[in-house]
C-alpha positions in Angstrom: 72.5 -80.3 35.5 69.8 -78.9 33.4 67.7 -77.9 36.4 70.4 -76.0 38.3 69.9 -72.3 39.0 72.7 -71.2 36.7 71.2 -73.0 33.8 67.9 -71.2 34.3 69.6 -67.8 34.3 71.3 -68.5 31.0 68.1 -69.7 29.5 66.2 -66.5 30.6 69.0 -64.2 29.2 68.7 -65.8 25.8 65.0 -65.3 25.7 65.4 -61.5 26.3 67.7 -60.9 23.3 66.1 -58.9 20.4 65.6 -60.5 17.1 68.1 -59.3 14.5 65.3 -57.8 12.3 64.0 -55.6 15.1 67.5 -54.5 16.0 68.2 -53.4 12.5 64.9 -51.5 12.3 65.7 -49.6 15.5 69.1 -48.6 14.1 67.6 -47.3 10.9 65.1 -45.2 12.9 67.8 -43.7 15.0 69.9 -43.0 11.9 66.9 -41.3 10.2 66.2 -39.1 13.2 69.9 -38.0 13.2 69.7 -37.2 9.5 66.6 -35.1 10.0 68.2 -33.2 12.9 71.4 -32.6 11.0 69.4 -31.5 7.9 67.4 -29.0 10.0 70.6 -27.7 11.6 72.1 -27.3 8.1 69.0 -25.4 6.9 69.0 -23.1 9.9 72.7 -22.3 10.1 73.7 -22.5 6.4 70.8 -22.2 4.0 68.7 -19.8 6.1 71.6 -17.9 7.7 71.1 -14.8 5.6 67.3 -14.7 6.2 67.6 -15.1 9.9 70.3 -12.5 10.0 67.9 -10.1 8.4 65.2 -11.0 10.9 67.7 -10.5 13.7 68.6 -7.1 12.4 64.9 -6.3 12.3 64.8 -6.8 16.0 66.9 -3.7 16.3 66.5 -1.9 13.0 63.2 -0.7 11.7 62.4 0.8 8.2 60.3 3.9 8.7 58.5 5.1 5.5 59.0 8.8 4.5 56.0 9.9 2.5 56.7 11.9 -0.6 54.8 15.2 -0.8 52.4 15.4 -3.7 53.0 17.7 -6.6 51.4 21.1 -6.4 48.6 22.1 -8.9 48.7 25.5 -10.7 46.5 27.3 -13.1 47.6 28.1 -16.7 49.4 31.3 -15.5 51.3 29.6 -12.7 48.9 30.7 -9.8 48.7 28.0 -7.2 45.4 26.1 -6.8 46.5 23.2 -4.5 49.3 23.3 -2.1 50.7 21.1 0.8 51.1 22.0 4.5 53.2 20.4 7.2 51.3 17.9 9.4 52.0 15.3 12.1 50.6 11.8 12.1 50.5 9.5 15.1 51.5 5.8 14.4 51.0 2.8 16.6 53.4 -0.2 16.8 51.3 -3.3 17.1 54.2 -5.4 18.3 54.6 -3.1 21.3 50.9 -3.3 22.4 50.5 -5.3 25.6 46.7 -5.5 25.7 44.4 -4.8 22.8 41.2 -5.9 24.4 38.1 -3.8 24.6 38.7 -3.2 28.4 42.4 -2.5 28.0 43.5 0.5 30.1 46.3 0.9 27.6 43.9 1.5 24.7 41.6 3.6 26.9 44.5 5.9 27.7 45.5 6.2 24.0 42.0 6.9 22.9 41.5 9.6 25.6 44.7 11.3 24.7 44.0 11.4 20.9 40.3 12.2 21.3 39.2 8.9 19.9 37.1 6.1 21.2 38.4 2.7 22.0 36.2 1.3 19.3 37.8 3.5 16.8 41.3 2.4 17.8 40.3 -1.2 17.6 38.7 -0.7 14.2 41.9 0.8 12.9 43.9 -2.2 14.2 41.5 -4.6 12.6 41.8 -2.7 9.3 45.5 -3.4 9.2 45.5 -6.9 10.7 46.8 -8.4 7.5 49.8 -6.0 7.3 53.2 -7.1 8.7 53.2 -6.6 12.4 56.5 -4.7 12.3 55.0 -2.0 10.1 53.7 1.1 12.0 50.0 1.8 11.6 48.7 5.3 11.1 46.4 5.8 14.0 45.5 9.5 13.6 46.5 12.0 11.0 47.0 15.7 11.4 47.1 15.6 15.2 46.9 18.8 17.2 49.7 20.3 19.3 47.9 19.1 22.4 47.8 15.5 21.1 51.5 15.8 20.2 52.2 16.9 23.8 50.2 14.0 25.1 52.4 11.5 23.2 55.6 13.2 24.3 54.5 13.1 28.0 53.6 9.4 27.9 56.5 8.0 26.0 57.5 5.6 28.8 54.1 4.1 29.5 53.0 4.2 25.8 56.1 3.1 23.8 53.8 1.9 21.0 53.0 5.5 19.9 55.2 7.4 17.4 54.9 10.6 15.5 56.0 11.4 12.0 56.1 14.7 10.0 54.2 14.5 6.7 52.8 16.8 4.1 49.0 17.1 3.7 46.9 18.5 0.8 45.5 22.0 1.1 42.6 22.7 -1.2 40.8 26.0 -1.9 38.1 26.9 0.5 34.3 26.7 -0.1 34.6 23.8 -2.6 36.3 26.1 -5.2 36.9 24.0 -8.4 36.4 20.8 -6.2 34.9 18.7 -9.0 37.7 19.6 -11.3 40.6 19.2 -8.9 39.2 16.2 -7.0 40.5 15.0 -3.7 42.9 12.4 -2.1 42.2 9.7 0.4 43.5 6.3 1.6 43.4 3.5 -0.9 40.4 1.3 -0.1 40.3 -2.5 0.2 38.2 -2.6 -3.1 40.9 -0.6 -4.9 43.6 -2.9 -3.7 41.8 -5.8 -5.4 42.1 -3.8 -8.7 45.3 -4.6 -10.7 45.6 -0.9 -11.4 46.5 -0.4 -7.7 48.8 -3.4 -7.4 51.8 -1.2 -6.4 49.8 0.3 -3.5 49.5 -0.8 0.1 47.0 -0.3 2.8 47.3 3.2 4.2 48.7 4.7 1.0 47.2 8.1 -0.1 45.9 8.2 -3.7 43.8 10.5 -5.8 40.2 9.6 -5.6 38.5 12.0 -8.1 39.2 14.7 -10.6 42.8 15.7 -11.6 44.1 14.1 -8.4 42.9 10.7 -9.7 43.7 11.0 -13.4 47.2 12.3 -12.8 47.9 10.4 -9.5 51.0 8.7 -11.0 52.6 12.1 -11.7 51.5 13.9 -8.5 52.2 11.2 -5.9 56.0 11.0 -6.2 58.2 8.2 -4.7 58.2 7.5 -1.0 61.5 7.2 0.9 62.5 5.5 4.1 64.7 5.8 7.2 66.5 2.9 8.8 66.4 3.5 12.5 67.9 1.7 15.5 65.4 0.8 18.2 65.8 -0.5 21.7 64.1 -3.5 23.4 61.0 -1.3 23.8 60.8 -0.5 20.1 61.8 3.2 20.6 64.2 5.0 18.3 67.7 5.4 19.6 69.7 6.1 16.4 69.7 6.1 12.6 71.7 4.0 10.2 70.7 5.6 6.9 67.9 6.9 4.7 66.5 7.0 1.2 65.1 10.5 0.5 61.6 10.8 -0.8 61.2 12.1 -4.3 58.4 14.8 -4.3 55.6 14.4 -6.9 55.7 16.5 -10.1 53.9 19.8 -10.1 51.1 20.1 -12.8 49.8 23.2 -14.6 46.2 23.1 -15.6 44.6 24.7 -18.6 42.2 26.5 -16.1 42.3 30.3 -16.0 41.8 31.3 -12.4 40.1 34.6 -13.4 37.6 32.8 -15.7 37.1 30.1 -13.1 36.3 32.7 -10.4 33.9 34.4 -12.7 32.1 31.1 -13.4 32.1 30.2 -9.7 30.5 33.6 -8.8 28.0 33.3 -11.6 26.7 29.9 -10.5 26.7 30.7 -6.8 23.5 29.8 -5.1 22.3 27.6 -8.0 22.5 24.0 -8.9 24.0 23.1 -12.3 27.2 23.4 -14.2 29.3 25.8 -16.3 32.0 24.8 -18.8 34.2 27.3 -20.6 36.5 26.0 -23.3 38.9 27.3 -25.9 37.6 25.6 -29.1 40.9 26.2 -30.9 42.7 23.8 -28.6 40.2 22.0 -26.4 41.7 23.6 -23.3 39.1 23.9 -20.5 39.2 27.4 -19.1 36.7 26.9 -16.3 34.7 24.0 -15.0 32.1 24.4 -12.2 29.5 22.1 -10.8 27.0 22.9 -8.0 26.3 22.0 -5.3 29.9 21.4 -4.4 31.8 19.7 -1.5 34.9 20.4 0.6 37.8 18.3 -0.6 39.7 19.2 2.6 37.3 17.1 4.5 38.5 14.1 2.5 42.2 14.9 2.7 42.8 14.0 6.4 39.9 12.3 8.0 36.4 12.0 6.6 33.8 12.1 9.4 30.8 9.9 9.3 28.5 12.8 9.7 29.9 14.7 6.7 29.9 11.6 4.5 26.3 10.9 5.5 25.3 14.4 4.7 26.7 14.5 1.2 25.6 11.0 0.3 22.0 11.7 1.3 21.9 15.1 -0.4 19.3 14.9 -3.2 21.3 17.4 -5.2 24.2 15.0 -5.4 27.2 17.3 -4.5 29.7 14.6 -5.5 28.4 14.4 -9.0 30.4 16.4 -11.5 27.5 17.7 -13.5 29.7 19.3 -16.1 30.7 15.9 -17.4 28.2 13.5 -15.7 24.7 15.2 -15.8 22.7 13.6 -18.6 19.7 15.7 -19.3 17.5 16.8 -22.2 19.2 19.7 -24.0 16.0 21.5 -24.9 16.2 24.1 -27.6 20.0 24.1 -27.7 19.6 21.0 -29.8 18.0 23.1 -32.5 21.6 24.0 -33.6 22.3 20.4 -34.4 18.9 20.1 -36.1 19.8 23.1 -38.2 23.1 21.5 -39.2 21.2 18.3 -40.3 18.5 20.3 -42.1 21.0 22.4 -44.1 23.4 19.7 -44.9 20.6 17.5 -46.2 19.3 20.4 -48.3 16.0 20.3 -46.5 16.0 23.5 -44.4 17.2 26.0 -47.0 13.8 26.5 -48.6 11.6 25.3 -45.8 9.1 27.9 -44.5 6.4 27.3 -42.0 3.5 29.3 -40.7 3.6 29.1 -36.9 0.1 29.6 -35.5 1.1 28.5 -32.0 1.9 24.9 -32.9 1.2 22.1 -35.4 -0.5 18.7 -35.6 1.5 15.6 -36.4 0.1 12.1 -36.5 -3.1 13.1 -34.8 -1.4 14.9 -32.0 -1.1 18.7 -31.5 2.4 19.9 -30.5 2.3 23.4 -29.1 4.8 26.2 -29.7 5.4 29.0 -27.2 4.1 31.8 -29.4 2.5 32.5 -32.7 5.6 33.4 -34.8 3.9 33.7 -38.2 6.1 32.9 -41.1 9.4 31.3 -40.1 12.4 30.1 -42.1 15.9 28.9 -41.2 17.2 32.5 -40.7 14.9 33.4 -37.9 14.0 30.0 -36.5 17.1 30.0 -34.3 16.8 33.5 -32.7 13.0 33.0 -32.3 13.5 29.4 -31.1 10.3 28.4 -33.0 9.3 24.9 -32.0 6.8 24.6 -34.9 9.7 25.0 -37.4 11.8 22.3 -35.8 8.8 19.9 -35.3 8.3 20.2 -39.1 12.1 19.8 -39.8 12.4 16.7 -37.6 9.4 15.1 -39.3 11.0 15.7 -42.7 14.4 14.5 -41.7 13.5 11.4 -39.7 15.1 10.1 -36.5 18.0 8.3 -38.2 19.2 11.3 -40.2 19.0 13.4 -37.0 21.0 10.8 -35.1 23.6 10.6 -37.9 24.5 14.3 -37.6 24.1 14.4 -33.8 26.5 11.5 -33.4 29.0 13.1 -35.8 29.0 16.1 -33.5 29.7 14.0 -30.5 26.2 13.5 -29.0 25.9 10.1 -27.2 29.7 9.8 -27.1 32.2 10.7 -24.4 34.3 13.6 -25.4 37.5 12.0 -24.0 38.1 14.7 -21.4 40.9 13.7 -19.0 38.6 13.5 -15.9 37.2 10.3 -14.5 33.7 8.9 -15.0 32.5 11.0 -17.9 29.0 10.1 -19.0 28.1 9.6 -22.7 24.5 10.7 -22.9 21.9 9.3 -25.3 21.0 9.9 -29.0 17.9 7.8 -29.9 17.5 6.1 -33.2 15.6 3.1 -34.6 18.5 0.8 -33.9 19.0 2.3 -30.4 15.4 1.7 -29.4 15.3 -1.8 -30.8 18.5 -2.7 -28.9 17.6 -1.0 -25.6 13.8 -1.4 -25.5 13.2 -4.2 -28.0 10.6 -2.1 -29.7 10.3 -0.3 -33.0 10.7 3.4 -33.3 7.4 5.3 -33.9 7.5 8.3 -36.2 5.6 10.4 -33.7 8.5 10.1 -31.3 10.7 12.0 -33.7 8.7 15.2 -33.3 9.8 15.9 -29.7 13.4 15.0 -30.5 13.4 17.9 -32.9 13.3 20.4 -30.0 15.8 18.5 -27.8 13.2 16.6 -25.7 12.2 12.9 -25.7 15.0 10.4 -25.2 17.9 12.6 -26.2 20.2 13.5 -23.4 23.5 15.4 -23.3 26.2 16.5 -20.8 27.2 20.2 -20.6 30.7 19.3 -21.9 29.2 17.5 -24.9 27.0 20.4 -25.8 29.9 22.9 -25.5 32.1 20.8 -27.7 29.4 20.1 -30.3 28.3 23.8 -30.7 31.8 25.1 -30.7 32.6 22.6 -33.5 29.7 24.0 -35.5 31.0 27.6 -34.9 34.5 26.4 -35.9 33.5 25.0 -39.3 33.2 21.4 -38.1 36.5 21.2 -36.2 36.0 19.4 -32.9 38.8 19.3 -30.3 39.3 16.8 -27.5 38.7 18.7 -24.2 41.5 18.5 -21.6 42.3 20.2 -18.3 46.1 19.5 -18.2 48.6 20.7 -20.8 49.9 17.6 -22.6 53.5 18.7 -22.3 53.1 18.6 -18.5 53.1 14.7 -18.4 55.4 12.0 -19.8 54.6 10.7 -23.3 53.7 7.2 -22.0 51.2 8.7 -19.5 49.7 10.8 -22.3 49.2 7.6 -24.3 47.7 5.8 -21.3 45.2 8.6 -20.7 44.2 8.7 -24.3 43.5 4.9 -24.1 41.8 5.0 -20.7 39.6 8.0 -21.4 38.0 7.0 -24.7 35.8 9.4 -26.6 35.2 11.0 -30.0 38.4 13.1 -29.4 39.8 15.1 -32.3 37.7 15.1 -35.4 36.5 17.2 -38.3 32.9 17.1 -39.5 32.5 18.2 -43.1 30.2 21.2 -43.1 29.3 23.6 -45.9 30.9 27.0 -45.2 27.7 28.8 -46.1 25.7 26.5 -43.8 27.7 27.0 -40.6 28.1 30.7 -41.3 24.3 31.0 -41.6 23.9 29.2 -38.3 26.4 31.3 -36.4 24.9 34.5 -37.8 21.5 33.4 -36.5 23.1 32.6 -33.1 24.5 36.1 -33.0 21.0 37.4 -33.7 19.7 35.4 -30.7 21.6 37.8 -28.3 20.4 40.9 -30.2 16.7 40.5 -31.0 16.0 36.9 -30.0 15.4 34.8 -26.9 18.7 36.1 -25.2 18.4 39.8 -26.2 18.5 40.8 -22.6 22.1 39.8 -22.3 23.3 41.6 -25.4 26.7 43.2 -24.8 27.7 46.1 -26.9 31.1 45.8 -28.7 31.3 42.1 -28.0 30.4 39.6 -30.8 28.5 37.3 -28.5 26.4 34.5 -30.1 24.5 31.7 -28.5 21.4 29.6 -28.1 18.9 29.3 -25.3 17.3 26.1 -24.2 14.4 25.2 -21.8 14.0 21.5 -21.2 10.7 20.4 -19.5 11.0 17.5 -17.1 7.4 16.2 -17.0 5.2 16.8 -20.0 2.9 15.1 -22.5 2.6 18.1 -24.8 5.8 19.6 -25.9 5.7 23.3 -26.4 3.8 25.7 -24.2 3.4 23.6 -21.1 4.5 26.0 -18.3 7.8 25.6 -16.4 6.5 23.4 -13.7 7.6 23.9 -10.1 9.9 22.5 -7.5 11.7 19.3 -8.6 9.6 19.4 -11.9 10.6 22.9 -12.9 12.3 22.9 -16.3 16.1 22.9 -16.7 17.6 26.1 -18.2 20.4 25.8 -20.8 22.5 28.3 -22.7 25.5 27.8 -25.0 27.3 31.0 -25.9 30.5 32.0 -27.7 32.7 34.9 -28.7 33.2 35.7 -31.4 30.5 34.0 -33.4 32.8 32.3 -35.9 36.0 30.4 -35.0 35.4 31.5 -31.4 38.1 32.0 -28.7 35.7 30.9 -26.0 32.6 28.8 -25.8 30.5 28.6 -22.6 27.8 26.0 -21.7 25.6 26.7 -18.8 23.1 24.4 -17.1 20.9 25.7 -14.3 18.8 22.8 -12.9 15.2 23.7 -12.4 16.0 27.2 -13.6 13.1 27.7 -16.0 13.7 29.7 -19.1 17.2 29.5 -20.5 17.2 33.1 -21.6 16.4 34.3 -18.1 18.3 31.8 -15.9 21.4 30.6 -17.9 22.2 33.2 -20.6 23.1 35.9 -18.0 25.6 33.5 -16.4 27.3 32.8 -19.7 27.4 36.5 -20.4 29.3 37.1 -17.1 31.9 34.5 -18.0 32.3 35.7 -21.6 32.5 39.3 -20.4 35.3 38.4 -17.9 37.2 36.6 -20.7 36.9 39.5 -23.2 37.9 42.1 -20.6 41.0 40.1 -19.7 41.9 39.6 -23.3 41.5 43.3 -24.0 43.8 44.2 -21.1 46.4 41.7 -22.2 46.3 42.3 -25.9 44.2 45.5 -26.4 42.3 43.3 -28.9 38.6 44.2 -29.3 35.8 42.0 -30.4 33.6 44.4 -32.3 30.2 43.0 -32.9 29.1 42.8 -36.6 25.4 43.1 -36.1 23.6 41.0 -38.8 20.4 42.4 -40.3 17.3 40.6 -39.0 15.9 38.2 -41.6 12.4 39.1 -40.4 10.9 42.0 -38.4 12.0 41.9 -34.8 9.2 40.2 -33.0 7.5 41.3 -29.8 8.4 39.5 -26.7 8.5 35.8 -27.7 7.2 33.2 -25.4 10.0 30.8 -26.2 12.6 31.6 -23.5 11.1 35.0 -22.8 13.1 37.6 -20.9 11.5 39.3 -17.8 11.6 43.1 -17.8 13.7 43.0 -14.7 16.7 41.8 -16.6 18.6 44.6 -18.2 21.2 44.5 -21.0 24.8 44.6 -19.7 26.5 47.9 -19.9 29.0 48.3 -22.8 32.3 46.8 -22.0 35.2 49.2 -21.4 37.6 49.7 -24.3 
């Protein structure tokens, strides 16, 4: 019975049955798979329903940004300096591109129609590769009518191209006020890594220098958008709604267009800077730096050739020399020396016999002329180096540094323009900290005439000397009226642009009046006599700063890149002035010949305008010379070819 065929079949069937443990495990695995599938279905259809609904809508609805036009920029009288003009930008939709390879006939057609190269198109696509694919990429800005016609004629074969109307910046021509106004450009990758630009995205246009950068938050406005319906090819077939863009706020500068134009004309063809300021308020009336650049070249597309040209220019056209050039002030520093000497009661009774120089610590320091007997009254108009060598030796470097620092030297002024430089005022502590060496007394002698390690910027010098002429009151320079911006932005600018700001230096009335009288004498019988203007109380100080020398004084002006820098700081009237002008002409030689006439042009333009507006005359009160008028002095001498300006009209 046991060996029958039926018995063998029963025995085989029993052997094929699964063990109970294995059966239970298989059931659990199947149940787990079902749970995972049901969980995924729940996540897709319930939890993620709203998200996928949005994505589905995105397949037919696209949000197109509408760029806000930037605010316009006006001068103090409401005359427009920077405007906007209508422009068309071509955008490319990456999700519609069929072939982005180097040999793509699609990209070749696009490049040919937009006057680009295939490499340029691919470079732009790579630049935006991290941006969401549904966002349109700006391919070319400010396209021409011919390029617009190309896009319209190829809509069917190039569905990835779109156009959008935008507003572009329009700056004055020929680089007029370029360093003051600045320019705009696309936010860079390095800027996007900065927390200050956290709210920006690739492709956004921001201020990159000047007023455009400082006041970008006010000028840029708020972008809007349009929700458009697109077909399967990504082309617009309708509109669902829109959020209007909010234009940026207009800004009024403290700049006076008439004074700015006068300063621009004066510096034409020279390298250097001119700053004109109202010492009562700190308002900048004009600011010029040369050489200049064309901000319009940055506003749309910056060509590689133009960028290479300005970057490699040895005269540094992108440098705002009015606030960034750090150079020896030459004899203009003698005004600060006079303040220190008088306030320390050293200069009042000091008298030297200038025989063409003097010897200190075994070294002969030359003067530009044999001035004979010199005291504080005629030392300024004569610009006698021997007097100030002696004064510096008596004061010492730390006393000089004390008064220079109080007047803002070696400190930023706090002007509301980016990247202001601070200059240098040497002292014993400064040299020990920066050079790890002691200060030698012989080094003080050259500092007394504004040479050696001391460096200033034109804006610093204008503010310091205007403070002296205003009885010690120094204002914070600014180029935008404070009431033009919100209070929180004013506070942010004050914090982000640190400087010596508003302050008052205690000066004896008799001392600063003595100094300003001597500065007025400078333009009558002194080193700037050739620019004397009748019926205008015009005071100032010349400066000639040698670049390469071992013997301060009569060394010659040098030549080429080693020619001395020419300075002049002038004001009208001499006390509590309404305008102060600082002029730097790089490699200009004598300050009286190269810089003083430029300052006179600006002051004359200012006075003539004031007279027309107010019929208010500045009548010169000519001080009596403290010493006989000298023959032509060698310090900042005036060539015979330069004639005094004609009397200003009533």
